[in-house]
DRENNUMI-662569 format. One record per residue: residue in three letters; x negated, z, y of N, C-alpha, C in turn. Coordinates in pm, whole numbers, padded with zeros to 5 digits, always signed. Each point is the difference from the previous one (the first is absolute). Layout:
// residues N
AlaXZYXZYXZY...
// end
This chain:
// residues 68
Met+08946-07592-05232-00133+00082+00064-00071-00109+00046Asn-00083-00029+00086-00019-00079+00086-00203-00004-00122Val-00028-00143+00049-00098+00006-00100-00124-00130+00055Val-00132+00090-00026-00081-00085+00098-00063-00119-00121Glu-00028-00107+00118-00081-00087-00088-00126-00037+00106Ile-00135-00029-00117-00134+00032+00003-00057-00194+00011Tyr+00003-00055+00102-00002-00132-00068-00290+00034-00025Lys+00034+00004-00128-00182+00008-00052-00006-00121+00064Gly+00077-00079+00036-00142-00142-00016-00054-00055+00159Trp+00027+00149+00043+00065-00012+00168-00048+00095+00067Cys-00006+00133-00156-00130+00148+00112-00085-00025-00089Lys-00089+00084+00144-00176-00012-00001-00022+00135-00081Lys+00058+00109-00033-00009+00127-00024-00008+00162+00074Cys+00003-00124+00087+00021+00147+00126-00008+00118+00032Gly+00143+00035-00038+00083+00165-00070-00001+00021+00121Ile+00053-00090+00075+00059+00028+00137+00196+00040-00024Cys-00027-00051-00073+00127+00030-00043+00082+00173-00070Val-00101-00007-00033-00060+00148-00057+00013+00113+00059Ala-00103-00009+00070-00041+00089+00125+00165+00004+00093Phe+00023-00064+00056+00153+00033+00043+00146-00019-00079Cys+00021-00022-00098+00152+00107-00065+00027+00141-00014Pro+00078+00014+00090+00015+00139+00097+00079+00083-00185Arg+00071-00106-00112+00075+00077-00129-00193+00024-00087Asp-00093-00076+00014-00104+00011-00124+00155-00180-00181Val-00001-00014+00061+00135-00089-00068-00195-00105+00003Leu-00061-00039+00038-00131-00133-00035-00079+00081-00048Ala-00067-00048-00107-00175+00083-00019-00075-00160-00032Ile-00101+00054+00033-00096-00166-00028-00025+00030-00211Gly+00012-00131-00077+00045+00012-00123-00167-00044-00106Asp-00057+00008-00127-00107-00001-00061-00013-00159+00019Asp+00033-00052+00096-00052-00132+00011-00066-00040+00137Gly+00061+00176+00119-00056-00036+00112+00134-00013+00095Tyr+00120-00099-00054+00031-00036+00036+00125+00092+00041Pro+00118-00014+00171+00163+00088-00049+00053+00090-00038Thr+00083+00038-00067+00098+00012-00104+00073+00076-00004Ala+00121-00001+00043+00138+00104-00034-00014+00090-00087Lys-00084+00062+00041+00034+00112-00122+00094+00084+00005Asn+00060+00092+00135+00140-00024+00001+00095-00015+00080Ala+00014-00138-00046+00080-00013+00059+00129+00087+00012Glu+00068+00032-00029+00154+00115+00013-00007+00082+00101Ala-00145-00015+00066+00033+00087+00130-00021-00045+00141Cys+00024-00197-00024-00066-00013+00110+00161-00067+00111Thr-00035+00008+00091+00097+00049+00101+00044-00150+00125Gly-00129-00085-00049+00077-00131+00026-00059+00026+00174Cys-00055+00092+00051-00070+00041+00129-00154-00181+00040Gly-00008-00070-00113-00064-00123+00035-00185+00072+00094Trp-00056+00120-00013-00104+00004-00015-00080-00099-00012Cys-00043-00010-00162-00081-00083-00091+00040-00123+00063Glu+00069-00069-00021+00100-00142+00111-00115+00016+00129Leu+00046+00035+00082-00065-00033+00128-00158+00053-00004Arg-00051+00079-00046-00161-00046+00024-00036-00007-00109Cys+00038-00082-00103-00098-00103-00102-00073-00082+00123Pro-00095-00089-00019+00016-00021+00016-00077-00177+00035Asp+00045-00026-00195+00034-00095+00050+00109-00076-00124Phe+00123+00073+00127+00131+00078-00030-00007-00111-00191Ala-00042+00116-00058+00002-00006-00144+00115+00085-00119Ile+00114+00065+00144+00023+00147-00096+00187-00011+00131Val+00087-00064-00140+00124-00030+00088+00130+00122-00015Val+00025+00043+00006+00153+00117-00066+00128-00046+00115Gln+00059+00002-00166+00142-00017+00023+00082+00089-00051Lys-00005+00004+00103+00139+00180+00070+00107-00025-00110Asp+00025+00101-00071+00167+00015-00072+00120+00001+00072Glu+00063-00142-00013+00090+00076+00184+00146+00107-00069Arg-00074+00088-00141+00131-00011+00026-00076+00164+00035Thr-00089+00046+00038-00062+00141+00051-00030-00080+00176Lys+00040-00079+00058-00021-00029+00144+00054+00108+00092Asp-00009+00040+00051+00126+00082+00099+00137-00086+00131Ser+00021+00078-00021+00211-00092+00050-00064+00001+00160
// end
C-alpha cells in the first residue's frame, strides 16, 4: 500500500491536495489539515505531492505495486 505523509508544520491548510486527488484519498480533517481518509485507494500518482505549494506532502510508493 502506498503511504501519504503530510507534514503539518509546513502545511498551510489550503486544500489543493484534496482537490487534486483523483481517488478521494485525502480529506480535510477536523483540525483543518488534510488527512489520508481512504489510504487503501491511493494509486501513488503523486498529484497531491506535485501540486502542494509548500512541499508538505510526500507519497511513498509501495515497491510491490510498481509496474515492471
